[in-house]
C-alpha positions in Angstrom: 0.1 0.0 -0.1 1.5 3.8 -0.9 1.4 6.0 1.9 1.0 9.5 0.9 2.9 12.2 3.0 2.2 16.1 3.3 4.4 18.6 4.0 3.3 21.5 5.7 5.7 24.9 6.8 5.3 24.0 10.6 8.4 26.4 11.6 8.3 29.7 13.0 10.9 31.1 10.3 8.5 29.4 7.9 5.7 31.5 8.1 5.1 35.1 6.7 5.7 37.9 9.5 4.2 37.4 13.1 7.6 38.5 14.5 6.2 39.7 18.0 3.9 36.9 18.3 6.2 34.4 17.2 8.7 35.7 20.1 5.4 35.6 22.7 4.6 32.0 22.2 8.1 30.8 22.4 8.8 32.8 25.8 5.1 31.3 26.7 6.9 28.5 26.8 10.6 29.4 27.9 9.2 31.2 31.2 6.3 28.5 32.2 3.6 30.7 31.6 1.8 28.6 28.9 -2.2 28.4 29.9 -3.4 24.7 29.2 -6.0 26.4 26.2 -5.1 28.6 24.4 -7.2 30.8 21.4 -5.3 32.0 18.3 -7.4 35.0 17.2 -6.5 35.9 13.6 -8.7 37.3 10.6 -8.5 35.2 7.3 -5.0 35.2 5.7 -3.4 36.4 9.1 -1.0 32.5 8.9 -3.6 31.7 12.6 -3.6 28.2 11.8 0.1 28.1 10.3 1.2 29.7 13.5 -1.1 27.2 15.6 0.7 24.2 13.9 4.2 25.7 14.2 4.0 26.1 17.9 2.3 22.5 18.6 5.4 21.1 16.6 7.6 23.7 18.9 6.4 22.2 21.5 6.5 18.1 20.8 10.1 19.2 19.1 13.0 16.9 20.8 15.3 19.4 20.7 13.2 21.9 22.6 11.6 19.8 25.3 15.2 17.9 26.1 15.1 14.7 24.9 18.2 14.9 22.7 20.2 16.7 25.5 20.3 16.5 28.8 16.9 18.7 30.6 18.0 21.9 32.0 17.2 21.9 35.8 14.2 23.1 36.7 10.3 22.7 36.2 8.8 21.4 33.0 6.4 23.2 30.4 3.6 22.7 33.0 5.2 22.8 35.8 5.7 19.1 37.0 9.6 18.6 37.9 11.5 17.0 35.1 12.8 13.3 35.8 16.2 12.3 36.2 18.4 12.8 33.3 19.4 9.5 31.6 23.0 10.1 31.4 23.1 11.2 35.3 23.6 15.2 35.1 26.7 15.0 32.3 27.1 16.0 29.0 25.9 19.2 27.3 22.8 20.7 28.6 20.2 22.8 26.5 18.1 24.9 28.5 14.7 25.6 26.9 15.4 29.3 26.0 18.3 28.3 23.9 15.6 27.8 20.8 13.0 30.0 19.7 11.8 27.9 17.2 11.7 23.8 16.4 15.0 22.0 14.9 12.7 20.6 12.1 14.4 17.5 11.7 14.0 15.4 14.6 11.7 12.7 14.4 8.8 14.4 16.3 9.3 17.5 14.1 9.1 15.3 10.8 5.6 13.6 11.8 4.6 17.2 12.4 5.4 18.3 9.5 4.0 15.1 7.9 0.8 16.1 10.2 1.1 12.2 11.6 2.2 12.8 14.7 -0.2 11.0 17.3 0.3 13.5 19.9 -1.3 16.5 17.5 -4.8 16.2 16.8 -6.8 18.4 15.0 -10.7 19.3 14.8 -12.4 21.1 12.4 -16.0 21.5 10.5 -17.3 18.2 8.3 -20.2 17.4 6.5 -21.7 14.0 6.4 -21.0 12.1 3.0 -24.3 10.8 2.9 -27.8 11.5 4.3 -27.8 10.3 8.2 -23.8 10.2 8.4 -22.4 11.7 11.9 -19.0 12.6 10.4 -15.7 13.2 13.0 -13.0 14.9 11.7 -10.8 11.8 11.5 -13.2 10.3 8.9 -11.3 13.9 6.7 -7.8 13.4 8.0 -6.5 12.7 4.7 -8.4 15.2 2.9 -7.1 17.8 5.7 -3.5 16.6 5.5 -3.8 17.4 2.0 -5.6 21.0 1.8 -3.2 22.0 4.5 -0.1 21.2 2.8 -2.2 22.9 -0.4 -3.7 26.0 0.8 -2.0 26.2 4.4 -3.5 30.1 4.2 -6.9 28.6 3.4 -10.0 29.9 4.7 -13.3 27.7 6.1 -14.6 28.2 2.7 -11.9 27.3 0.8 -11.7 24.2 2.9 -15.6 23.1 2.8 -15.1 23.4 -1.1 -12.2 21.6 -0.7 -14.2 18.5 0.2 -17.3 18.9 -1.6 -19.7 20.6 0.4 -21.1 22.6 -2.3 -24.2 24.2 -0.5 -23.9 21.9 3.0 -22.9 23.6 5.7 -19.9 22.6 8.3 -19.9 21.8 11.3 -18.1 20.3 14.1 -20.6 18.0 15.1 -21.5 16.8 18.5 -20.4 12.9 17.7 -17.0 15.5 17.2 -16.8 16.3 20.8 -17.1 13.1 22.3 -14.5 11.7 20.5 -12.4 14.6 21.5 -13.1 13.9 25.0 -12.0 10.0 24.3 -8.8 10.7 22.4 -7.8 13.5 25.4 -8.6 10.8 28.1 -5.9 8.8 26.8 -2.5 8.7 27.2 0.3 10.4 25.0 2.2 8.0 22.6 5.4 9.5 22.0 5.5 13.2 22.9 5.2 14.6 26.7 2.4 16.2 25.7 -0.6 15.8 23.7 -2.3 19.0 21.9 -5.4 19.4 20.7 -6.2 22.3 17.4 -9.4 23.0 16.7 -9.6 25.3 14.0 -12.9 27.3 13.4 -14.3 27.1 16.9 -17.0 29.2 15.4 -18.6 26.0 14.5 -19.1 23.9 17.3 -22.7 25.9 18.3 -24.0 24.1 21.3 -22.3 21.1 20.6 -19.4 23.2 22.5 -20.6 22.5 26.1 -20.0 18.9 25.7 -16.1 20.3 26.1 -16.4 22.7 28.8 -15.0 20.5 31.8 -12.3 19.2 29.4 -11.0 22.5 28.5 -11.5 23.3 32.5 -9.9 20.7 33.7 -8.0 18.7 31.4 -6.2 15.9 32.1 -1.8 16.5 32.3 0.2 18.0 30.1 -2.3 18.6 27.5 -2.8 21.5 25.7 -5.9 23.1 23.7 -5.5 25.4 20.6 -8.4 27.2 19.6 -7.7 28.9 16.2 -10.9 31.4 15.2 -11.7 34.4 13.3 -14.2 35.8 15.3 -14.3 35.6 18.9 -18.1 36.8 19.0 -19.4 33.6 17.3 -17.6 31.3 19.9 -19.1 30.1 22.5 -18.7 32.5 26.1 -18.5 29.2 28.1 -15.3 27.9 25.6 -14.1 31.4 25.4 -13.7 32.6 29.3 -11.6 29.4 29.3 -8.5 30.6 27.1 -5.7 32.6 27.2 -5.9 35.2 24.5 -3.6 35.5 21.6 -4.1 38.2 19.1 -2.6 37.3 15.8 -2.8 40.5 13.6 -3.0 41.1 9.9 0.2 41.2 7.8 1.8 44.4 6.3 2.1 45.7 3.1 5.7 45.0 3.4 5.0 41.7 4.8 2.8 40.5 1.8 4.9 42.1 -0.6 7.9 40.5 0.3 6.0 36.7 0.3 4.9 37.4 -2.8 8.4 38.2 -4.8 10.0 35.4 -2.7 7.1 32.8 -3.0 5.9 33.1 -5.6 8.2 34.9 -7.9 6.1 38.1 -8.7 8.0 41.1 -10.2 8.5 43.9 -7.4 5.2 46.1 -9.1 2.5 43.6 -9.1 3.8 42.1 -5.8 3.1 46.1 -4.7 0.1 46.2 -5.4 -1.3 42.9 -4.6 0.0 43.6 -1.5 -2.5 46.7 -1.1 -5.5 45.2 -2.8 -4.9 42.1 0.2 -4.9 44.8 3.4 -2.8 41.7 5.3 -4.5 39.0 3.6 -2.4 36.6 2.3 -4.7 34.3 1.5 -6.7 37.5 -0.5 -3.4 38.2 -2.5 -2.6 34.6 -3.8 -6.5 34.9 -5.0 -5.6 38.2 -7.0 -2.6 36.7 -8.2 -4.6 34.6 -10.1 -6.4 37.1 -12.3 -4.7 40.7 -13.9 -6.0 43.4 -12.9 -6.0 45.2 -16.3 -8.9 42.5 -16.4 -10.8 43.8 -14.1 -10.2 47.5 -14.7 -11.7 46.5 -18.9 -14.5 45.0 -17.3 -15.6 47.7 -14.2 -15.1 50.5 -17.3 -17.5 48.5 -19.6 -20.0 47.9 -17.1 -20.0 51.6 -15.8 -20.4 52.5 -19.2 -23.4 50.1 -19.8 -25.1 51.8 -16.6 -24.8 55.3 -16.9 -26.1 54.9 -21.0 -28.6 53.2 -19.6 -27.6 50.3 -22.3 -29.8 47.7 -20.6 -28.9 45.0 -23.7 -25.7 45.4 -22.9 -26.1 44.9 -19.4 -27.9 42.3 -19.8 -25.0 40.3 -21.8 -22.4 41.9 -19.1 -24.6 40.5 -16.4 -24.4 36.8 -18.2 -21.3 36.6 -18.8 -20.1 37.8 -15.4 -22.4 35.2 -13.7 -20.5 32.4 -15.3 -17.8 33.2 -13.4 -16.7 31.5 -10.4 -17.5 33.3 -7.3 -14.2 33.8 -5.8 -13.7 36.2 -8.9 -16.8 37.8 -9.0 -15.9 38.6 -5.0 -12.2 39.6 -6.4 -13.9 42.1 -9.0 -16.1 43.7 -6.5 -13.2 43.8 -3.9 -11.4 45.4 -7.1 -14.6 48.2 -7.6 -14.1 49.0 -3.7 -10.1 49.6 -3.9 -11.0 52.0 -6.7 -13.7 53.7 -4.9 -11.2 54.3 -1.4 -8.6 55.4 -3.8 -10.9 57.9 -5.4 -11.9 59.0 -2.0 -8.3 59.4 -0.6 -6.9 61.3 -3.7 -9.5 63.9 -2.9 -7.5 65.2 0.4 -3.9 64.1 -0.3 -1.8 64.7 -3.6 -2.4 62.1 -6.0 1.1 60.9 -6.8 0.6 58.9 -3.8 -0.6 56.2 -4.7 2.0 55.4 -7.1 -0.3 53.4 -10.0 -0.9 55.7 -12.7 -4.0 53.5 -14.8 -5.5 52.9 -11.2 -4.8 56.7 -10.5 -6.4 57.7 -13.4 -9.3 55.8 -13.3 -9.7 56.5 -9.3 -9.9 60.2 -11.0 -13.0 59.6 -13.0 -14.9 57.7 -10.7 -14.9 61.3 -8.5 -15.9 63.1 -11.9 -18.5 60.5 -12.1 -19.8 61.0 -8.6 -18.9 62.3 -5.2 -18.2 61.2 -1.7 -21.6 60.4 -0.6 -22.5 57.8 -3.8 -19.2 56.3 -3.6 -19.9 55.4 -0.3 -23.3 54.2 -0.9 -21.7 52.0 -3.8 -19.0 50.8 -1.5 -22.2 49.7 1.0 -23.7 47.9 -2.1 -20.7 45.9 -3.1 -20.1 45.0 0.3 -23.5 43.8 0.3 -23.2 41.6 -2.9 -19.6 40.1 -1.7 -21.6 38.9 1.6 -24.3 37.6 -0.7 -22.4 35.8 -3.1 -20.5 34.3 -0.2 -23.9 32.7 0.9 -24.6 31.1 -2.4 -26.3 33.9 -4.3 -27.7 34.0 -8.0 -25.1 35.4 -10.0 -27.3 36.9 -12.7 -30.0 37.9 -10.2 -27.4 39.6 -8.1 -25.3 41.6 -10.9 -28.6 42.5 -12.5 -29.8 44.3 -9.4 -26.8 45.7 -9.0 -26.6 47.4 -11.7 -29.7 48.9 -11.3 -28.7 50.2 -7.6 -25.7 51.8 -9.0 -27.8 53.3 -11.7 -29.7 55.1 -9.4 -26.6 56.0 -7.3 -24.9 57.6 -10.0 -28.0 58.4 -12.1 -27.4 62.5 -10.9 -23.6 62.6 -12.5 -23.6 60.5 -15.1 -20.2 61.0 -17.0 -19.0 58.1 -19.3 -15.7 56.5 -18.5 -13.6 57.1 -21.6 -10.8 55.0 -22.3 
């Protein structure tokens, strides 16, 4: 039987940016200030899941926890007294503070990188494969390993589409909570610690109450890492039992550098995409799939059709747009929003500050087309449209309705956007 192994960037040094968070996590371990339940809270594309996995690898790494050398005197990670050194206290001492990252080469790191370490468990939203199924995360472990290796910055929408959810709602089921209780009650296999990473605890709903006692009073050397995007959607009873670790969005410079080094994107293009992505590396990768010039041409055509009241042309444009995938539709709307925001900014700052001539020219034309109030109203409509696209709205109906709304918003100032 052939086995597939998936390699994931599970060392701090391989994760984009987040220097302060990495240092904070290492210090929590080194200074013995680690809670048994952590909440990694970071918006989409910030790398929160990758950081959680790198942190788990850091904890099980044999060089970090001393298995490959004599442990330093003092308390262990969770405060228990360390066992006597197998070498009787002679040899090279490697204190925990000597390493701010996992080694990446020991047996534990190798298994963690391949997502097969027996003491690192994962929980995530899943769907029934057929009616009546009561799925648990382990049922999808093969798909999970592949997904994380391909999309380490992916979001829950990407994951659910990856497993063929289509319009089905993902969930962390009651059966999954029962399975978590079972797994955590077992002794660790290889590491001193058992670690459970719960990705998107927002999907726990009321099922999460089954985990309250376990999270509050876990077995010794057990660590829960919850990775979430919206703390308001997490059960308050679970939220109150965790120690918060905030994961900020990436800076434009970090996104730009990552695109140049990892995706071989030219400097100018990387800079533009970094500005558009607003610290979201997942968004940057999606933006990379589409040329900005294509979006601008599509937008120019659409606005001309609207202000000219060319209904037949609008119907054809809407039909073409409805055939695009939801991701491209969302990227198009985001690009339009970006240009409107630029149009508002250039009314208050020197135009040359943005440094993108073709987009700046378009933004100046938008200022002639409509005022700030109208631009703000359009941005709100674009945000609503993106929200509905994410929830499987009919593309043809959505863009037809949006065309009508845009006409009424800008009808008092109908300058044609010529090329």
